[in-house]
C-alpha positions in Angstrom: -14.1 -10.4 -0.6 -10.6 -11.8 -0.5 -7.6 -9.8 0.9 -6.3 -9.3 -2.7 -9.6 -8.0 -3.9 -10.0 -5.7 -1.0 -6.5 -4.3 -1.5 -7.1 -3.8 -5.3 -10.5 -2.1 -4.7 -8.9 0.2 -2.0 -6.0 1.2 -4.3 -8.3 1.9 -7.3 -10.6 4.0 -5.1 -7.7 6.1 -3.7 -6.2 6.6 -7.2 -9.6 7.6 -8.6 -9.7 4.7 -11.2 -13.2 3.5 -10.4 -16.2 4.2 -12.7 -18.9 6.4 -11.0 -21.2 3.5 -10.2 -18.2 1.5 -8.8 -17.2 4.5 -6.8 -20.7 4.8 -5.3 -20.8 1.1 -4.4 -17.3 1.3 -2.9 -18.3 4.3 -0.7 -21.3 2.4 0.5 -19.1 -0.6 1.4 -16.7 1.6 3.3 -19.4 2.5 5.8 -19.8 -1.2 6.8 -16.5 -2.9 6.0 -13.8 -1.9 8.5 -11.1 -3.9 6.7 -11.7 -2.0 3.4 -11.6 1.3 5.3 -8.2 0.3 6.8 -6.9 -0.6 3.3 -8.1 2.8 1.9 -6.3 4.7 4.7 -3.1 2.6 4.1 -3.1 3.5 0.4 -3.7 7.2 1.3 -0.7 7.0 3.7 1.5 5.3 1.0 0.6 7.9 -1.6 0.7 11.0 0.7 4.4 11.7 0.2 4.1 11.4 -3.6 1.1 13.7 -3.6 2.8 16.2 -1.4 5.8 16.5 -3.8 3.7 17.1 -6.9 3.4 20.8 -7.7 -0.1 21.8 -8.8 -0.3 22.5 -12.5 -3.2 24.2 -14.2 -3.8 22.7 -17.7 -4.0 24.9 -20.7 -7.8 25.5 -21.4 -7.2 24.7 -25.0 -5.8 21.2 -24.2 -9.0 19.3 -24.1 -10.4 20.8 -27.4 -7.1 19.8 -29.1 -7.4 16.3 -27.8 -11.1 16.1 -28.8 -10.3 17.4 -32.3 -7.5 14.9 -32.7 -9.7 12.0 -31.7 -12.5 13.1 -34.1 -10.1 13.7 -37.1 -10.3 10.9 -39.8 -7.3 8.7 -40.1 -5.8 9.0 -43.6 -5.6 5.8 -45.6 -2.1 4.9 -46.5 -1.4 4.4 -50.2 -1.2 0.7 -51.1 2.2 -0.1 -52.6 2.4 -2.0 -55.9 3.1 -5.7 -55.3 6.7 -6.7 -55.8 7.7 -10.3 -56.4 10.6 -11.1 -54.2 13.7 -12.9 -55.5 14.9 -16.1 -54.0 17.6 -14.2 -52.2 15.1 -11.7 -50.8 12.8 -14.5 -49.7 15.7 -16.2 -47.9 16.7 -12.9 -46.2 13.2 -12.3 -45.1 13.1 -15.7 -43.5 16.4 -14.9 -41.7 14.8 -11.7 -40.4 11.9 -13.8 -39.1 14.3 -16.0 -37.1 16.1 -12.9 -35.9 12.8 -11.5 -34.7 12.0 -14.6 -32.8 15.4 -14.5 -31.1 14.9 -10.8 -30.1 11.4 -11.5 -28.9 12.6 -14.5 -26.8 15.4 -12.3 -25.3 12.9 -9.5 -24.5 10.6 -12.0 -22.8 13.4 -13.4 -20.7 14.4 -9.8 -19.7 10.8 -9.0 -18.7 10.6 -12.2 -16.7 13.8 -11.3 -14.8 12.6 -7.8 -14.1 9.2 -9.1 -13.0 10.8 -11.6 -10.7 13.0 -8.9 -9.1 10.0 -6.6 -8.7 7.9 -9.4 -7.0 10.8 -10.1 -4.6 11.0 -6.4 -3.7 7.3 -6.2 -3.1 7.3 -9.3 -0.9 10.2 -7.8 1.1 8.3 -4.5 1.5 4.9 -6.1 2.4 4.2 -6.7 6.1 3.9 -10.3 7.3 1.7 -9.4 10.3 -0.9 -6.6 10.6 -2.8 -5.5 13.7 -5.7 -3.1 13.3 -6.1 -1.1 16.5 -9.7 -0.3 17.3 -11.0 2.5 19.5 -13.7 2.2 22.1 -16.2 3.0 19.3 -14.9 -0.1 17.4 -13.4 2.2 14.7 -10.0 1.6 13.1 -7.7 4.2 14.8 -4.2 2.8 13.9 -2.5 0.0 12.1 0.7 -1.9 13.2 2.7 -3.5 10.4 5.4 -6.1 11.2 7.9 -6.9 8.5 10.1 -9.9 7.7 13.3 -8.0 8.4 12.2 -7.2 12.0 10.9 -3.7 11.5 7.6 -2.8 13.1 5.7 0.5 12.2 2.6 2.3 13.5 0.4 4.0 10.9 -2.0 6.5 12.4 -5.6 6.5 11.1 -6.8 9.2 13.5 -5.6 12.6 14.6 -5.7 11.8 18.4 -3.6 14.1 20.6 -2.6 13.7 24.2 -4.0 16.3 26.6 -1.5 18.7 28.2 0.6 16.9 30.7 -0.1 13.5 29.2 1.5 11.2 26.6 0.3 8.4 24.3 2.3 5.2 24.9 2.4 2.2 22.6 2.7 -1.3 24.2 2.9 -4.8 22.9 2.2 -8.1 24.8 3.3 -11.5 23.5 3.9 -13.2 26.9 1.6 -12.7 29.9 4.4 -13.7 32.2 6.7 -11.1 30.8 3.9 -8.5 30.7 3.4 -5.6 28.3 6.5 -3.8 26.9 6.6 -0.1 25.8 7.6 0.3 22.1 6.8 3.9 21.5 5.9 7.3 23.2 4.0 10.0 21.3 2.4 13.3 22.0 0.0 12.8 19.1 -0.8 9.9 16.7 1.5 9.8 13.7 3.3 7.3 11.5 6.3 6.1 13.3 8.7 3.1 13.5 8.3 1.3 16.8 11.2 0.5 19.1 11.3 -3.3 19.0 15.1 -3.9 19.0 15.9 -6.8 21.3 12.4 -8.1 21.4 11.2 -11.4 20.0 9.9 -11.4 16.5 6.2 -10.6 16.4 3.8 -13.5 16.3 0.2 -14.1 15.4 -2.3 -12.9 18.1 0.3 -10.6 19.6 -1.4 -7.7 21.3 -0.7 -4.0 20.5 -2.4 -1.1 22.4 -2.1 2.6 23.1 -2.7 4.0 26.5 -2.9 7.5 28.0 0.0 8.0 30.4 1.6 10.9 32.3 3.9 13.1 30.3 7.1 11.2 29.5 5.5 7.8 29.9 4.3 5.4 32.5 6.3 5.7 35.8 6.0 2.0 36.5 7.0 0.5 33.2 3.5 -0.9 32.8 0.3 0.6 31.5 -1.4 2.7 34.1 -3.9 4.8 32.1 -7.0 4.0 30.1 -6.6 2.0 26.9 -7.4 4.2 23.9 -7.1 1.6 21.2 -5.9 -2.0 20.8 -5.7 -4.9 18.4 -4.1 -8.3 17.8 -1.7 -9.2 15.0 -2.9 -11.4 12.2 -0.6 -12.9 9.5 -1.0 -11.6 6.0 -0.9 -13.7 2.8 2.8 -12.8 2.4 3.5 -14.1 5.9 1.6 -17.3 5.6 
């Protein structure tokens, strides 16, 4: 399954657009396809804010019967008008309307093309160019790091991991072994957050990201001292290739 197919399947699954049999097959695949599970969690995170702002509305119990009755009602046949033989002037005018229609259709097509081009450009700018899936000791996706073309880097939490009392979760990245790991975030619990990468080189393929358990306030040495809770290497997306 390609990256595009996996992303489409994940989005349709989260939006509830799959048929029952497709839904069953997708849920079976989720149990063995870690990449698909990550995409599903990413789509849930993207739609969470929209879902949270939607006020629950109870539909009118009579709504569905009205829709059902409208669908079952026969469509009345329109009365056929008597044929009228057009004059030469009317025929010429009709031909002019046809050309006007072609001009309007061409203008609409150009407008839609322009809108589509702008939308694709926006999507490309918003899509990450590098993605790192951070796996736990149980080899389960626990977080995702997205790096964007404009230099932003974000952490998306896929688990509800919390630091014990007196401890902190610290996020590190490593792109040069001589430089060593650099802290890019400090958390008390896993959550979606933009990482502190200002002044650091742009992320690259195979760059390491990891989360360790450190003393409250972070590592006292500036290097990881506690156990590694999750880690993963960045891979380029199709947008970034």
